C-alpha positions in Angstrom: 0.0 0.0 0.0 1.0 3.6 -0.7 0.3 6.2 2.0 -1.8 9.2 1.1 -0.1 12.6 1.3 -3.1 14.6 2.4 -4.3 17.3 4.8 -7.5 19.3 5.1 -8.5 22.0 2.7 -5.9 21.4 0.0 -6.2 23.4 -3.3 -5.9 20.2 -5.3 -5.9 16.5 -4.4 -4.3 14.6 -7.3 -5.8 11.2 -7.5 -4.0 8.4 -9.4 -5.9 5.3 -10.4 -3.8 3.0 -8.2 -0.1 2.7 -7.2 2.4 1.2 -9.6 4.5 -1.7 -8.4 7.6 0.5 -8.1 5.8 3.2 -6.1 4.3 0.7 -3.8 7.7 -1.0 -3.2 9.5 2.4 -2.7 6.7 3.9 -0.7 6.7 7.1 -2.8 4.1 8.3 -5.3 5.0 8.3 -9.0 8.5 6.8 -8.4 8.6 4.8 -11.6 11.3 6.0 -13.9 9.0 6.5 -16.8 6.3 8.4 -14.9 6.2 12.0 -15.9 4.0 13.3 -13.0 6.7 15.3 -11.1 8.2 16.8 -14.3 4.7 17.8 -15.6 3.7 19.3 -12.2 6.7 21.5 -12.2 6.6 22.5 -15.9 2.9 23.3 -15.5 3.7 25.8 -12.7 2.3 23.9 -9.7 5.8 23.8 -8.0 8.8 26.1 -8.3 11.1 23.2 -8.7 10.8 19.5 -9.7 10.0 17.4 -6.6 11.8 14.1 -6.6 9.6 11.1 -5.8 11.6 10.4 -2.7 10.5 13.8 -1.4 6.8 13.4 -2.4 5.6 14.8 0.9 7.0 18.2 -0.1 3.9 18.6 -2.3 2.0 19.5 0.8 4.1 22.7 1.0 2.3 23.9 -2.1 -1.3 23.0 -0.8 -1.5 19.9 -3.0 -1.9 16.3 -2.0 -1.8 12.8 -3.4 -4.0 9.8 -3.2 -5.1 6.8 -5.3 -8.6 5.6 -6.1 -7.8 2.0 -5.5 -5.1 0.9 -3.0 -3.9 -2.3 -4.7 -0.6 -1.9 -6.7 -0.4 -3.3 -10.2 2.0 -3.0 -13.1 -0.9 -1.6 -15.2 -4.1 0.1 -14.1 -6.2 -2.0 -16.5 -5.4 -5.0 -14.3 -8.0 -3.6 -11.7 -11.5 -5.1 -11.7 -14.8 -3.3 -11.6 -15.3 -4.8 -8.1 -12.1 -3.2 -6.9 -13.4 0.2 -7.9 -16.8 -0.6 -6.4 -15.1 -1.6 -3.1 -13.0 1.5 -3.1 -15.7 4.2 -3.6 -17.0 4.5 0.0 -13.4 4.8 1.3 -12.7 7.4 -1.3 -15.9 9.4 -0.5 -15.1 9.3 3.2 -11.7 10.7 2.5 -13.0 13.5 0.4 -15.6 14.4 3.0 -13.0 14.4 5.8 -10.3 16.4 4.1 -12.4 18.7 1.9 -10.1 19.5 -1.0 -11.2 22.3 -3.3 -10.5 20.2 -6.4 -9.9 16.5 -7.1 -7.8 16.0 -10.1 -8.3 12.5 -11.4 -5.3 11.3 -13.4 -7.0 9.5 -16.2 -10.6 8.8 -16.8 -10.9 5.3 -15.4 -11.4 6.1 -11.7 -13.9 8.9 -12.2 -15.8 6.8 -14.7 -16.1 4.0 -12.1 -16.9 6.3 -9.3 -19.4 8.5 -11.2 -21.1 5.7 -13.2 -20.7 7.9 -16.4 -19.8 6.3 -19.6 -18.6 9.5 -21.3 -16.1 11.7 -19.6 -14.5 14.8 -21.1 -11.1 16.2 -20.1 -11.0 19.2 -17.8 -13.6 20.5 -15.4 -16.7 18.3 -14.8 -20.2 19.6 -14.5 -20.8 18.2 -11.0 -18.9 18.1 -7.7 -17.8 15.0 -5.9 -18.6 15.2 -2.2 -18.2 19.0 -2.3 -15.0 19.1 -4.4 -14.8 20.3 -7.9 -13.7 17.6 -10.3 -11.0 18.0 -13.0 -9.9 15.1 -15.3 -6.3 15.2 -16.4 -4.4 12.8 -18.6 -2.5 10.1 -16.8 1.2 10.9 -16.6 2.3 7.2 -16.7 5.0 6.4 -19.2 2.6 3.7 -20.4 0.2 6.4 -21.6 1.7 7.0 -25.0 -1.3 9.0 -26.2 0.0 12.2 -24.6 3.4 13.7 -25.1 5.1 15.6 -22.3 4.0 18.9 -24.0 0.4 17.7 -24.2 0.5 16.8 -20.5 2.0 20.2 -19.5 -0.7 22.0 -21.5 -3.5 20.0 -19.9 -2.1 20.4 -16.3 -1.5 24.1 -17.0 -5.2 24.6 -17.7 -6.0 23.5 -14.1 -3.2 25.5 -12.7 -4.6 28.7 -14.4 -8.0 28.1 -12.7 -6.7 27.7 -9.2 -4.3 30.7 -9.1 
């Protein structure tokens, strides 16, 4: 399991689908060599320097946090079952109600599709809140996500950054 990096009233709680095997082993979010999260976060203006995965807790200094929708680590998110998402939703709802982030940024569409029951999800701001938090869908920064270049990711993440400034 990977420990959440979270506190009350964050500006954005970034929500990965689930931990990768390397992150779970290391105990640090987005520690896989090919994961672009920390680079994208910095280049999009969320942090004044690129945080290293080993220092992932530093993200709290900027009023951002990290969690996952499902706790089980896998090598690929598509290895999760519908039942695992179904089992995780109440825990996730309780977490959002307790910590009250202003925004939840789901990294990829899979978790929000499972949690909302919607079949069609667009990128960006969603029309309804989730337990009082505004919802934003960002592309997954995993190195396995070849559909988005680093530049594409930075552009998408920058759109959220512009809204929260």
